[in-house]
N, C-alpha and C positions, 0 to 999 in steps of 0.2 A: 553422146553416151555418158552416163553418169556412173558412179562407183557401184551402184546396185546392178546396173546392166553389165558391167565388167565381170562381176561375180556370176551372173546368170550365163554369160557367154562361156565362162570357164566350165560350168556344170554341163552346159549343152555339148561342149566338146567331149566331155567324158561319155555322155550318152551316145554321141556319134561314134566314138571309138569302140564302144561296146557293140553297137549295132553292126559296124563293119566287121569286127572280129567274129561276131556270130554268123554273119553271112558267109564269111570265108570258111568257117567250120562246116556250115550246112552245105557248102558247095563241094565238099569232099565226096568222092564216090562212097557209096554205102558198102563198106567192107570192114574187116576186123579193126583196121586202124581207127576209122571213125567211130565204130561201135564201142570201142574200149576207152575212148576219151571224152565223147561228147556229153555223157551224163555228168561227169565231174565238172567240165567247163560250163555246161548249161546251168548248174547250180550256182557257180560263182558269178556267171554273167547276170543271172536273175537277182542275186543278192546285191551286187553293186548297182544294178539298174534301179532297184527299189530304194537304195540309199540315196542315189542321185535325185530321184524324183521327190523323195521326202525332203531333201535339202532344198530343192528348187521351190517346193511349196512353202517352205519356211522363209526363204528369201522374199518371195512374192507376198507373203503374209506379214512382213514387217519384222522378222526375226533379226536380232542384233548382228550387224555385219562382222564384227571381230570374231564372234562365235562361229559364224558361217564359214569364214576363211579358215578357221582351225579345222572344221569338218572337211573342207576341200583338201587341206594338206593331208589329212588322214586317208581320204579316199584315193588321192594321188599316190600315196606311198604304198597302198595295197593294190591299186589297179595296174600300175606300171609293171611290176613283176609278173602279174597275171598275163598281160598282153605280150610281154617279152617271151614268156613261156609258150604262149599260143603260137606266136610267129615261129619260134624255134621248132616246135613240133610240126607245124605245117611244112616248113622247109625240110625237116628231116623225113617226113612221110613222103614228100614228093621226090626227094633224093633216093629213097629206098624203092619207090615204085619205078623209078627210072633205072634201077639196077646199079647206081653209083657206088653202093657198098660192096659190090662183087659177091653178094650172098653171105657176107660175114654176119649180118644182122639175123639171118635165119638161124645160124649156129648159135648166136647169142640168145635168141629167143628159146631155142631148145635147151641150152644150158640153164637158163633161169627157170624154165618150166620144170626141168628135172629137179632143181634145187627146191622149188616151191612145193613140188610133190612130196619130197622127203620131209620138208618142214611143215607140210600140211597148212600152208598159208594162202593157197589159192591165188597166186600171182597171175592175173589175167590182163596183162599189159602187153607191151612189145618194146623193142629197142629201135632206135633210130640213129643215124650218123649225127654227131653233134660235138659238144665240148666236154663230154665225159663226166656226167654227174647224174644224180637221181632227181627227176622233176618232182617237186614236193606235192603238188596237187594231184598229179595223175599217176605217180609211181612208175613212170616210163623211164627207162635207163638209156642214156645217150652213150654211144660207142664212139671213141675218138675218131674224128674225121679231119683231114682226108686219109690219114695213114692207117685206117682201121684194118686189123688183121687178127689172126688167131692169137698172136702174141699179146695182144691187148685185152683179150677176153677175160683173163683172170681178175682184172679189176672190175668187171661187171659184177662179180661175186661180192666185192666190197660195197658197191652201191646197193645190191640186193640186200645186204645185211642191214643197211639203213632202213629199208622198207620193212624188214622183218622185226626190227627192234621194238616198235610199239605194240606188236602183236604177241610178244612174250609177256604174259600176264599171270597173275595169281589172284586169289580171293581172300579178303580179310575175314576175320571171325564174324563181322556184321554183314557179310555178304557183298561188300563193296569190292569191285574188281579194280586192280591197279596194275600199272606197268612196272615190271620188276626192276628194270634198269633205272627208270626215273626215280623209283623209291630208293634205290641204292644211292644214287647221286644226291638226292635230297638229304638222306641220313648222313652222308659224308660232310655236308655243310660247306661245300667248296664253291668258289665263285664261278660265274658263267663260263669264263674261258676254260677253266679246268674241266668243267662238265663237258664242254665241246671236245676237248682233247680226249676225254675218256670215251665219248661216243665214237670217236675215230678209232681208238684202240679196240673198242668193242667190234667195230666193223672189220678191222684187221684180224682179230681173233676168229670171228665167225667165218670170214672168207678163207682163212687158213684151215680151219676146222672142216669146212665144206668141200674145198677143192684141192687141199693138200699142198705139196711143195711148189706147184707152178705159180701160186700167188707170190711166194717169197722170191722165186727166181725173177718173175716179172718186175717186182718191186726193185730188186737189186740191180738188174741189168738195164731196165728201161725207164724207171720212174724216179727213184730216190736220187736226189742230187748230192753227191759226196762233198761238193764244195761248201754247202750250207748245212751239212748233216748235224753239226754240233752248235749251230747258231742259236742264241737265246730267242725264244718265241716273242714276237712283238705283241703289243696290247691288242692289235686287231687280228692277229693270226687265229685261225680256227682249227689248224692242224698242228699236232706236236711235231717235233723235229724228226728228220729221217732216221737218225741214230736211235731215237727212242722207239720209233715204229718198227725198225728192223729187229731190235731186241725183242719186242713183243711177238713178232712173227716167229723168230727162232725159238723163243721160249714156248710158244704154242705147239710147234712141232715136237718139242721135247715132252711137253705135257701129254700130247696125244700118244706118244710111246709109253709114258709112265702109267697111263690109265687104260692101256689096251686090255681087253678082257682076258686074252690069252696069247701065248706065242712070244717070240722075240721082238725087240724093237725093230721097226721097219724104216723109220725116218732118220736114224742116227747118222749113217754115212752121208746121206743127202744134206742133213743139217750141218755137219762138219764142213762139207764142201762149200755150202752156201755161206757160212760164217767166214770161211777162209777167203772166198772171193770178195765178199763185202769188205773185209779188213784190207785186202790188197787194193781195192778200189779207193778206199779212204786214204791209204798211204800214198797212192798215186796222185791224189788231189792235194797232198801236203799235210794231212792230218797224222799226228803222232800220238794223240791222246785218245782215251776211251771214256765212256761214261763213268762217272765216279761211283763209288760203292753205295753211297746213300741213294743216288738216283736209281741204280740197278735194283736195290732192295725195294724201293717204292714201286717200280715198274713190275717187279715180280709179284708183289701183293695185288696190284691192280689186275694183272693178267690172270692171277689165280681166281679172283672174284668173278671176272668176266667169263673166264673159261667154265667156271662152275655153273653159272647161269645158263650158258649154252648147252653144256653137257647134261644138265638136269632136265632141260625143257625141250631140247632138239636132238636127242641122241641118234635118231635115224639120219641126221644130216652129216654125221661124222664120215669123213672120207676113208674108205677101206679098200680102195682099188689100186694102191700104189704098186704093189707087186705085179698086178695085171698090166698096169701101164708100162712098167719096165719090160715085161715080156712082149708086149705089143711093139714097143720101140725096136726090139731085136728082130721082130718079124717083118718090119717095114724095110724093104730093101731099097736099092738105088735105081731099080728099073721101074717100069710103069705099072707093075702088077700091084694089086691091093690085097692085103691079108684077109683071110676068112675071120669073121667076127662072131663071138659067142652072143647069145641072146642077152647076156647081162653086161656086155661092153657098153660103157656110158660115154657121153660127150666129155665128161671130166677125165676119164681114162685116156681118151684120144689126145686131149690137149696136154695132159701131163706127159704122155708118150712123146709128143712133139718136142717138149722141153728136154726130155731125156736125150732124144736124138740130137737136138741142137747143142747141148752141153757136151756131148760125147765128141763133137767135132768143133773144137774151139777155133780152129783156123779156117772154118768154112767161109767161102766168099758169099757175096750177095746172091749169086745164082744158085748155089747149093742150098742156102737158106730158103729161097723161093721154092725149090723142089720139095724140101721138107714141109714147108707151109702148104703148098699146093696139094701134096698127097694127103696131108692131115685134113685139109678142108674136104677133100673127096670122101675120106672115111667118115667124117662128121655128117656129110650129106647122105651117105649110105645109111647111117643110123637114123637120120631124120626120115628118110624115105621108108625105112623099115617100120618106124613108128606109125607113119601114116597108113601104110599098106597092110602091115602084118600085125600091128598092135603090140609088139614087145616094147618093154620100157627102155627109155634112154638112160 
């Protein structure tokens, strides 16, 4: 074997990997899982196959080997994430078919379909158990596994926000369509890491805007690490600090009250309680400092810009069911009975009600939390069944 044959062997391995991945995808039963992802994967498979065949032809035709090896490195860097994503989705769909998610992904699907309907973005994907992020090529949201539960679902709204972001567009005077957030970041002239931070802030603002307080509660209680809340972001970090993100969430709840079309503020008491709990959590972790004034001023400016983009372009996405969620929480008793639901009760209302119920019982043990969770899941499935059978909106 010579150096040319080594290169040819490497390219042939890429082609074999693509062929096997394609066979695995085609072996999936013909259902909504396969139908919603195969077109996107098929496009990528075909593109990489053509690139490999073209490179193979170049090697056999005497193309310079150093240039060919550089092409191999490019293909490898693009192909590996695609294959990893393919495997993760295949594993996730198999786990879901086997019922290992306990029906939580059905609720997550209904939640995201509800949000996509309000945002008019046509989200036609699905959720799978996984490592909790948005798959870039397919737009499929992974729900945290193995501990997936209704308490984790608010963060599906954060991942949904990332999928919505490129669809918020406007048209220049010359008729050219552009992504509004990308234009804003470009005009700000900030480095790549700061752009990534602002995209995360955007997703936090939109998630709070769309699903209300439950996103902030989930962040404060389950996700944000108080120990590292004020740590300086490293050069490789893609997420801003927890302290900054929590400030953005709290400020968004405040902005939603300030911009209500009519009536008294509805999130004020909740926001005060959330801020108090977060402060106490930070203190318990040994933090005695807060964000400095300059950082707060900058975050407020950023939140204002991001909130304006969302409020101008996705006004129907604004969560307006907080009072209904509070009333629903009061109607959910400790017995096995389920409350009657109005036609306008949404999945978002039920999940917010679950958090209201949970926070009203700070001393609840794991068994009581399971009761709240189980009853909330039953109510969500009632809504899903109503959508399928009676056609009212979730």
